[in-house]
Every structure is written in structure tokens, then in C-alpha cells.
C-alpha positions in Angstrom: 14.1 86.9 -48.9 17.0 86.4 -46.4 14.6 87.3 -43.7 11.6 85.0 -44.7 14.3 82.1 -45.5 15.5 82.3 -41.5 12.2 83.0 -40.4 11.0 79.7 -42.2 14.5 77.7 -40.7 13.2 79.2 -37.1 9.8 77.6 -37.0 11.6 74.4 -38.1 13.5 74.6 -35.2 11.0 75.0 -33.0 8.8 72.2 -34.5 12.1 69.5 -34.8 12.3 71.2 -31.0 8.5 70.3 -29.6 8.5 67.3 -31.8 11.3 65.9 -29.7 10.2 66.7 -26.7 7.0 65.2 -27.5 9.0 62.0 -28.0 10.8 61.4 -25.0 7.5 62.3 -23.0 5.6 59.6 -24.7 8.7 57.1 -24.6 9.1 58.2 -20.6 5.4 57.4 -20.0 5.6 54.2 -22.1 8.7 53.4 -19.9 6.7 54.4 -16.2 3.9 51.3 -17.0 4.8 48.1 -15.8 3.0 44.9 -16.6 1.5 42.4 -13.4 0.0 39.1 -14.1 -3.2 38.0 -12.7 -4.8 34.2 -11.8 -8.2 33.5 -11.0 -8.3 29.4 -10.9 -7.3 28.8 -14.8 -8.0 31.7 -16.4 -4.9 34.4 -16.8 -4.9 38.1 -17.4 -2.2 40.4 -17.9 -2.3 44.2 -17.1 -0.3 47.1 -18.2 -0.5 50.4 -16.9 1.9 53.1 -14.6 0.5 51.4 -11.1 -1.4 48.3 -12.5 -4.4 46.2 -10.6 -5.8 42.9 -10.8 -9.5 43.4 -11.7 -11.4 41.8 -8.4 -11.3 38.3 -8.2 -8.3 38.1 -9.6 -4.9 37.7 -7.8 -1.1 38.3 -8.2 -0.6 34.7 -6.7 -0.3 31.5 -8.8 -2.4 29.0 -7.7 -1.0 25.6 -6.7 -2.2 22.9 -9.2 -2.6 19.4 -7.3 -1.7 16.5 -8.9 -4.9 14.2 -9.5 -2.1 11.1 -10.7 -3.2 8.0 -8.4 -0.6 5.7 -7.5 -0.2 2.7 -9.6 -0.7 -1.4 -7.8 3.4 -1.4 -8.1 3.6 1.8 -6.1 1.1 1.0 -3.0 2.4 -0.5 0.1 0.8 -0.1 3.3 -1.0 -3.1 5.8 -3.9 -5.7 4.9 -6.1 -6.5 8.1 -6.4 -10.4 7.5 -8.7 -12.4 9.7 -10.2 -15.5 8.4 -10.9 -19.4 9.3 -9.9 -22.4 7.4 -11.7 -25.9 8.1 -10.6 -29.2 6.2 -9.0 -32.7 6.3 -5.5 -32.9 7.5 -3.7 -36.4 7.0 -1.5 -37.8 9.6 1.5 -40.1 9.9 2.1 -41.9 13.6 6.0 -42.6 14.1 8.5 -43.7 16.4 9.7 -42.2 19.7 5.5 -40.6 19.6 6.4 -38.7 16.2 3.5 -37.2 14.2 3.5 -36.0 11.5 0.8 -34.2 9.2 1.7 -34.7 6.0 -0.9 -33.1 4.1 -3.0 -30.1 4.9 -6.2 -29.0 2.6 -8.8 -26.1 3.9 -11.0 -23.7 2.5 -11.2 -20.4 4.4 -13.9 -17.6 4.9 -14.3 -14.5 6.2 -11.9 -11.0 5.5 -9.1 -13.5 3.9 -8.5 -11.0 0.8 -9.0 -13.6 -1.4 -6.8 -16.1 -0.2 -9.3 -18.9 1.1 -7.1 -22.0 -0.1 -4.4 -23.6 3.0 -1.8 -26.4 2.6 0.5 -27.2 4.6 1.9 -30.0 6.6 3.9 -30.6 10.0 5.7 -32.3 12.7 5.6 -32.8 16.3 7.2 -35.8 18.9 5.0 -34.6 22.4 6.4 -35.6 25.3 3.9 -33.8 27.5 0.1 -33.1 26.8 1.6 -29.6 26.1 4.4 -29.6 23.7 5.9 -27.2 20.5 5.8 -28.1 16.9 7.1 -27.5 13.8 4.7 -26.2 10.6 4.6 -24.3 7.7 2.2 -23.7 4.9 1.0 -21.2 2.2 -2.5 -19.9 1.5 -3.5 -18.8 -1.9 -6.0 -17.5 -4.5 -6.2 -15.3 -7.1 -3.0 -16.4 -8.5 -1.2 -14.7 -5.4 0.8 -16.6 -2.4 1.4 -16.1 1.2 3.8 -18.6 2.7 3.8 -19.1 6.7 6.3 -20.6 9.4 5.0 -21.6 12.6 7.4 -19.5 15.2 9.0 -21.8 18.3 6.8 -20.9 20.5 3.5 -22.5 19.0 2.0 -25.5 21.2 0.0 -28.6 21.0 -1.9 -29.3 23.3 -4.2 -32.2 23.9 -7.1 -32.7 26.5 -6.1 -36.3 27.2 -2.9 -38.7 27.2 -5.0 -41.1 25.3 -7.2 -41.0 22.3 -9.5 -40.4 21.4 -7.9 -36.8 22.0 -8.6 -32.8 21.3 -6.0 -31.5 20.1 -5.7 -27.2 20.9 -3.3 -25.4 18.8 -2.3 -21.8 19.7 1.0 -19.5 18.3 1.9 -17.2 15.9 2.9 -17.4 12.0 5.2 -15.7 10.6 4.7 -14.6 6.9 7.7 -15.8 5.3 7.1 -14.6 1.6 4.2 -14.1 -0.8 3.9 -13.7 -4.6 1.8 -11.9 -6.8 0.4 -8.4 -4.8 1.9 -10.1 -1.7 5.4 -10.8 -2.7 7.9 -9.5 -0.3 5.2 -9.1 2.4 6.1 -9.4 6.2 4.0 -9.7 9.4 2.8 -12.1 11.9 -0.4 -13.9 12.0 -2.0 -15.4 15.5 -3.1 -18.8 15.1 -5.4 -20.6 17.4 -7.0 -24.5 15.7 -8.2 -27.9 16.7 -8.3 -31.3 15.4 -8.9 -34.9 16.8 -7.2 -37.8 16.8 -9.2 -41.1 17.0 -7.3 -43.6 16.3 -4.5 -45.7 18.5 -1.6 -44.3 17.1 0.2 -47.3 16.1 3.7 -46.7 15.1 3.4 -47.1 10.8 -0.3 -46.4 10.2 -2.3 -42.9 9.4 -5.4 -41.3 9.9 -7.5 -38.4 8.5 -9.4 -35.6 10.5 -11.0 -32.6 10.2 -9.8 -29.1 11.4 -10.6 -25.7 12.3 -7.9 -22.9 11.8 -8.6 -18.6 12.7 -5.9 -16.8 11.3 -5.7 -13.2 12.1 -3.5 -10.3 12.3 -2.0 -7.9 9.5 0.3 -8.3 6.3 2.6 -5.4 5.5 2.6 -5.2 1.9 5.1 -3.5 -0.1 
């Protein structure tokens, strides 16, 4: 009986040793395996192996997803090309010392005016020569948006005669001084060319309504 018991004990010890070795080998093999992530467009696969490789067409490099979000109108900024012709009527009052006051401008624009089809404004000049400087300001508007303009100091009006009737040619630049709506905070300078006629004698205190035509062109910088 003692010999048999010893033999059984030896077999159990050997079996336990084999089991332990097998377990260590399994752990070692598991530890040797690696897992990688593979990408193909929006498809993602994980591969686990001792020497893992991505399937054909897949890569371990994660693709960069481009944003499809569009900027809102409030974040857009840029330059708006502007070119239009405005036609309408101006009201003139003649004063002392050759003073000419344009008390009202009412015109309608056509062309690439970005919806700003209405023009209004005022101006004044006291010409001592056939060509002289003048001051003036105006607003072009439409669709709930406005653009305010002011002629710079170098702008001139030139008459083709020193007596009436005469045609006055306007040339110069108008600086954008502000705006509302989509043109809030707008800046830039527009080139101005235009004409209007003076037909009356220009007696002090008299008034005249005359037609005018004016071209505006340039770029509007928007915020």
C-alpha cells in the first residue's frame, strides 16, 4: 500500500507540474499578442495577433475628418465689388457769394449695386473758378441695408461755361463712413463720376430742380 500511495503522489506532482507549465505557456502566448486599430474611411477594425497587420485597404493611420460646417453670415468678411449708375433729380438753392446748395438728391441705381438701389444726399459749393472743390455726403440703401458716403476734399465740380445754362461734371472719391445691416462697419472708397445741369440764372434765393446721373465704382470691405 505504501508503494502504491507514493506512486500516486508522484503522478499527481507530475500532472500538477505539467498543468503549471501549460498555463505559463498560455499566458506567455497571450502576452506576446498585440492589438492594433485599422481604418478604412469610416470603417474601423481591431486586429489581435502576435504580429498584427491591417487587412488590404486598411491603414493604421486615422483619417482626418474635414468639417462641413459653413460660416454664418455674421462671421463672413471680405470685399464686395460695386459698380452702378444712379439717375434722378437734385434740388438746388442759390445763395450769396456764388453759394450753391444741393438740398436734396433722389436717385435710383442700376447695375452691380448689391441691392443698394436708392440714393439720397446733400452737397454745397461756392465756386470761384470753372473747376472747384465741393463738400457732399449721401446714403445709398435698399433691402434694409445702408451705406453712408462722404466726398473727400479733393473732389471737384467743373462747369463747361461761366454762365448758365451750364453742365457741371462731378469727379472724385467718396469715402465709406459707415453702414447698417450687412454693411455695418463697412469701409472703403468709391470712385465717383457724374453730371447735372444748371439752367436758371442763379438769382440769390431762387431754386431749381435738375436731373443728374452719377457712376459709383469700387470695392466695399465688409466685416
